[in-house]
C-alpha positions in Angstrom: 157.2 154.1 101.5 154.8 152.9 98.8 156.3 151.6 95.6 155.3 153.5 92.4 154.0 151.1 89.8 153.8 152.2 86.2 152.4 149.1 84.5 150.5 146.2 86.0 149.5 143.1 84.0 146.6 141.0 85.3 146.0 137.5 84.2 142.3 137.0 85.1 140.2 140.2 85.3 137.3 138.7 87.3 136.4 139.2 91.0 140.0 138.9 92.4 142.0 140.5 89.6 139.4 143.1 88.9 139.0 144.1 92.5 142.8 144.4 92.8 142.8 146.9 89.9 139.8 148.8 91.2 141.4 149.0 94.7 144.7 150.3 93.4 142.9 152.9 91.3 140.9 153.9 94.3 144.1 154.3 96.3 145.4 156.8 93.7 147.6 154.6 91.7 148.4 155.9 88.2 149.5 152.6 86.9 148.4 151.4 83.5 146.5 148.1 83.9 146.7 145.6 81.1 144.4 142.6 81.0 145.0 139.0 79.9 142.3 136.3 79.9 140.9 133.2 78.4 138.0 135.0 76.7 137.9 138.2 74.8 134.4 138.9 76.1 135.5 139.1 79.7 138.4 141.4 78.8 136.1 143.7 76.8 133.7 143.9 79.7 136.6 144.6 82.1 137.8 147.4 79.8 134.3 148.9 79.4 134.0 148.9 83.2 137.3 150.8 83.6 139.0 147.9 85.4 141.8 147.7 82.8 143.1 150.3 80.4 143.9 147.9 77.6 143.7 144.3 76.4 147.0 142.7 75.8 147.4 141.3 72.2 149.8 138.7 73.5 151.6 137.5 76.7 154.7 139.2 75.4 152.8 142.5 75.0 151.4 142.2 78.6 154.8 141.5 80.1 156.7 144.2 78.3 158.0 146.7 80.9 155.5 145.5 83.5 156.5 146.3 87.1 154.0 143.8 88.6 152.2 140.8 87.2 149.2 139.3 89.1 148.0 135.9 88.2 144.3 135.8 89.4 143.2 132.8 87.5 142.0 129.4 88.9 145.0 127.6 90.4 144.9 124.8 87.8 145.9 127.4 85.2 148.8 128.8 87.1 151.4 126.5 85.7 150.4 127.1 82.1 150.4 130.9 82.7 153.8 130.8 84.3 155.2 128.8 81.4 153.8 131.4 79.0 155.2 134.2 81.1 158.7 132.8 81.6 160.3 133.7 78.2 159.1 137.3 78.5 160.0 137.8 82.2 162.2 140.9 82.3 164.7 141.4 85.1 162.7 144.3 86.7 159.4 142.5 86.7 157.9 140.9 89.8 155.2 138.2 89.5 152.7 137.2 92.2 149.5 135.1 92.3 146.3 135.0 94.2 145.8 131.2 94.4 144.1 129.6 97.4 146.8 126.8 97.5 150.5 127.4 97.6 152.6 124.2 97.6 151.4 123.3 94.1 151.8 126.8 92.9 155.4 127.0 94.2 156.2 123.7 92.5 154.7 124.9 89.2 156.7 128.2 89.5 160.0 126.4 90.0 159.3 124.2 87.0 158.3 127.0 84.8 160.6 129.8 85.8 163.8 128.0 86.7 166.5 130.4 87.6 164.0 133.3 87.5 162.1 131.8 90.5 163.3 134.7 92.7 161.0 137.0 90.7 157.9 135.1 91.8 156.3 136.0 95.2 153.4 133.5 96.0 150.4 135.2 97.6 146.8 134.5 98.7 144.3 137.3 99.5 141.8 136.0 102.0 138.7 137.7 100.5 136.0 136.9 98.1 132.3 137.0 97.2 129.9 134.5 95.7 129.7 136.6 92.4 132.1 136.0 89.6 133.4 137.9 86.6 134.4 141.5 86.0 131.0 142.8 87.1 131.7 141.4 90.6 134.9 143.4 91.1 134.7 146.1 93.9 137.2 148.6 95.2 136.9 147.7 98.9 137.1 143.9 98.6 140.4 143.7 100.4 140.0 146.5 103.0 140.9 145.0 106.4 141.4 141.6 104.9 144.5 139.4 105.2 146.8 138.7 102.4 149.2 135.8 103.1 152.6 135.9 101.3 154.5 132.6 101.2 157.8 134.1 100.2 160.6 131.9 98.9 164.2 131.9 100.0 165.2 133.2 96.6 162.9 136.3 96.9 164.6 139.7 97.5 163.3 142.0 100.3 162.7 144.7 97.7 160.5 142.4 95.5 158.5 141.2 98.5 158.0 144.8 99.5 156.7 145.6 96.1 154.0 143.0 96.3 153.2 143.8 99.9 153.0 147.5 99.2 150.5 146.9 96.4 148.2 144.8 98.6 148.5 147.3 101.4 147.4 150.0 99.0 144.3 147.9 98.5 143.7 148.1 102.3 144.9 144.6 103.1 146.9 143.4 106.1 150.0 141.4 105.2 150.7 138.0 106.9 153.5 135.5 106.3 153.4 131.7 106.2 155.4 129.1 104.4 153.6 127.2 101.6 153.1 123.9 103.5 151.8 125.6 106.6 149.5 127.8 104.5 147.9 124.7 102.8 147.4 122.9 106.1 145.7 125.9 107.7 143.4 126.6 104.7 142.4 123.0 104.3 140.9 123.2 107.7 139.3 126.7 107.8 138.4 127.3 104.1 138.7 124.3 101.8 136.8 121.8 104.1 134.0 124.3 104.8 133.5 124.7 101.1 133.4 121.0 100.5 130.9 120.5 103.2 128.7 123.4 102.0 128.6 122.0 98.4 127.9 118.5 99.7 124.9 119.6 101.9 123.3 121.6 99.1 123.9 118.8 96.6 122.4 116.3 99.0 119.3 118.3 99.5 118.9 119.0 95.8 119.1 115.3 94.9 116.2 114.3 97.2 112.9 113.6 95.6 111.2 116.3 97.8 114.0 118.9 97.3 111.4 121.6 96.4 109.6 121.2 99.7 112.9 121.3 101.6 114.2 124.4 99.9 110.8 126.0 100.5 111.3 125.8 104.2 115.0 126.4 104.3 115.6 129.7 106.2 118.4 131.8 107.5 120.4 129.0 109.2 120.5 127.0 106.0 121.3 130.2 104.0 124.2 131.1 106.2 125.7 127.6 106.4 125.5 127.2 102.6 126.4 130.7 101.4 129.8 129.6 100.1 128.1 126.9 97.9 127.3 129.8 95.6 131.0 130.2 94.7 132.6 129.2 91.4 132.5 125.3 91.0 135.5 125.4 88.6 137.6 127.4 91.1 136.8 125.1 94.0 137.2 122.0 92.0 140.8 123.1 91.3 141.5 124.1 94.9 140.2 120.8 96.2 142.4 118.8 93.9 145.4 121.0 94.4 145.3 120.7 98.1 144.1 117.1 98.1 146.5 115.6 100.8 145.8 118.2 103.4 142.0 118.3 102.6 141.7 114.5 102.9 143.3 114.7 106.3 140.8 117.3 107.5 137.9 115.5 105.9 138.9 112.3 107.7 139.1 114.1 111.0 135.7 115.6 110.4 134.2 112.3 109.5 135.5 111.0 112.9 133.8 113.9 114.6 130.6 113.1 112.8 130.8 109.5 113.9 131.2 110.6 117.5 128.2 112.8 117.2 126.2 110.1 115.6 127.0 107.7 118.4 126.0 110.4 121.0 122.7 111.0 119.2 122.0 107.2 118.9 122.7 106.8 122.6 120.6 109.9 123.4 123.6 111.2 125.3 122.4 114.8 125.8 125.2 115.8 128.1 127.9 114.8 125.6 126.1 116.6 122.8 125.7 119.7 124.8 129.4 119.6 125.7 130.3 119.6 122.0 127.9 122.4 121.3 129.0 124.5 124.2 132.7 124.1 123.3 132.0 125.1 119.7 129.9 128.1 120.9 132.8 129.3 123.2 135.3 128.8 120.4 133.2 130.7 117.9 132.5 133.6 120.3 136.2 133.9 121.0 137.0 133.9 117.3 134.4 136.6 116.5 135.7 138.7 119.4 139.3 138.4 118.1 138.1 139.5 114.6 136.2 142.5 116.0 139.2 143.5 118.1 141.5 143.3 115.0 139.0 145.3 112.9 138.9 148.0 115.6 142.6 148.1 115.8 142.8 148.4 112.0 140.3 151.3 112.0 142.2 153.1 114.7 145.5 152.6 112.8 143.9 154.1 109.7 142.6 157.2 111.4 
C-alpha cells in the first residue's frame, strides 16, 4: 500500500528534485512540496512552474512536520545539508538523497546525524538528462528507471518502505545494493563513461583545427559524447567522491587501450576484430535484456 505523504521538502529543485516533485504530482500525490536551494532565482522559477508549492524561509521551516526530505543537490553539498538538517530532524521525518555516490554520503550522514542515522535512507535514481535547472524537470523522468537504495542496518523497514513507495509512485523500479558495491558498479558503467566523454570532447576542442573536426563530427561522435553535455559541477563532485573506484576503472581502461594500441601498431586485424566482436555481442545482449525488462514492466503496469 502506498504511503500517504503530506509534506515533502526538496533540497535542490532542478532536474532530479524537480522531476521527483512533478512525478509525484502526476501520480496523484496531494503532498505540499517545499523547496530549499542555493539561489532564490531557481526556487522562484520552480514555484512559478508549479514544481513546488512554497519556498522555505529557513531549513527549520522546511523540516517542520515534513514526512519526507529529498536531498537532490550535488554530492559535495550533501554533508553541509545534512548538518543543517540534523538539529531540525523530527522523529517522524525520513531523509533520503539522490547522489550518484554512496560511501561518501553514508560517511557524511553518520557524521552529521549521529544517533538519528536510522532516519536517513541513501538512494540513487538512475535517470537523467543533459539539461539542468527547474525547466528541465519532467514528470516521466523516472518511469521504468531503476532507483538503487543502499539501506543502512539502522533503517527501519517502514522508513525504507516510505522512500521506496515514493519512488515507485514516480514509476521507478527499486533495486538494493550496499554502498561500497554501488560505488564499484557505477564507477565502471557511469562515472568512467562520463570521464571519457568529457576527455574526448575537450581533446577535440583543444586542437588548432577543432572547428574543422566539429564540422564533420556526425551521429557516432554525437552519441558517444552526449553525456559531455551534463553538469560539469555535478560530475566534478561525483568523480572526486568516487575517486578510489574510478581510478581503478580508469587504470583498467588504460590497460585495454594499450592492448588495442599494440594490436593496431602490429596491424593485428584478427585481434582487433575479436575485441570488436566480443564488445558487439556484449552490447547486443545488454540491449536485449533492457528491452525484455521494459516489456515486462509495461505488462506489469497494464
